[in-house]
N, C-alpha and C positions, 0 to 999 in steps of 0.2 A: 504494500500500500504506500502510495506517495505521501510525502509530508506536505501539508498545506498550512503554513503559518497564518493565524487569524489576523495579525497586524499588517498584512500586505494586501495589495489590491492586484487584480489579475485581468488578463485579456483572454478572449476565446482562442487566440493563437499561442497561448501558453507562455507569455511573458509576464513577469511580475514587476510591480512598482513598490519600492520601499522608501518611506520617508527617512530623511536624515535629520541631524540636529540643526542643519542650516535651513532657514525658512525658504520654501519654494524650490528646494533642491532634493532630487530623488535619485536612488540607485535603480538600475534596470538590469534584469537578467532573465534567464529562462527558468521555468519551474522544475521542481524535482520530477514531476510527471514527464515533462518534455525531455529532460536529459535521459530519463529511463527509456523512453521510446526511441531516442536517437542511438543509444549505445555509446561506445567509447568515443569521446570527442578528441580529435587529433589537431584541429586548427580552428581558430576563431578570427574572422575578418571584421574589424570594427572601424567606424569612421574616425576622422581626426577631431581633436578638440576644436571648437569653434563652429563645427557644422551645425546647421539648423534643420529640424525635421518637423513635419506635421504628424499628428496621430495617424497611424496606419501606414506611413511610409516605410519602405524597406531601409533599414539602417546598417545591415551587415549580414553575414552568413556564419553558420556553424557547420563545420565539416566533421562528420563522424566516419567511422570505418565503412559503413554501409551507405551513407547518403549525405547530401549537402542540403541544408535547410535555411531558408531566409529568415531573418529576424525582423519583426515588425515593431515599429516605434509605438509604444502604448500611449504616449503623451505628445503634446506640442511644446517644443522648446529647443534650447541650445545645449549641445554636448560640451560639458566643462572639462571632463577627464575620461580617459579610458583606463580600464584595469590592465596595466602593463604586465602584471604577473601572468596573464593568460598567454602572452607570447611564448614564454618558456615552459608553461605548465597548463595547457588548455584543459587537461583532465580535472582541474579545480572545478570546472562547471559540473562534472559528474560527482565528485566527492563532496563538494560544499556549495551547491547552487545558490543558497541564500546568504552565504558568508563570503569566503574568499573567491567564489566563482561569479561574483557580480560582473557585469560587462561595461556599462557606461554610467557616468554621473551626469545628470541633466538639470539645468535651470529651467523650471516650468514657465511658460507664458501664462498670463492670467487666464484662468478657465481651461488651461491646457490639459487637464487630467480628467475631463468628462468621460463618462461611458465605461469606466472600469468596474469590474465585478468585485464583490466582497468574497472572502474565503468561502462562505457558505454557498454562494452562487457558483464559484469555481468548482467546489466539491461536487455540486449537482451536475456540472458539465462533464467532469471526468469520471464521475460515478465510481 
């Protein structure tokens, strides 16, 4: 059974949004369910800091042994930072998706996080 933390918000494409201590800044990654479906992750392609995205835009890809999967931006905003640790250790996405396996840090635009699901709604989706 996948772990679905109650304090995060989710998309139907299996990305999560985690609030940080900074106002309007969130961490984005893929869920435990998603990494489990993908299998062993061997490469993560992420945008550069400063890139801007609207919700639902493709912001990168995750390459697993069996497949390549697009990453969909769950929010509207600007990328502040990428998780450089994933360059050398992409398997962090498998072993610690909600911790060391986060992918990008984003500064939200006003109202840029509309339409995200609660943990209960995501749990119902992945059943």
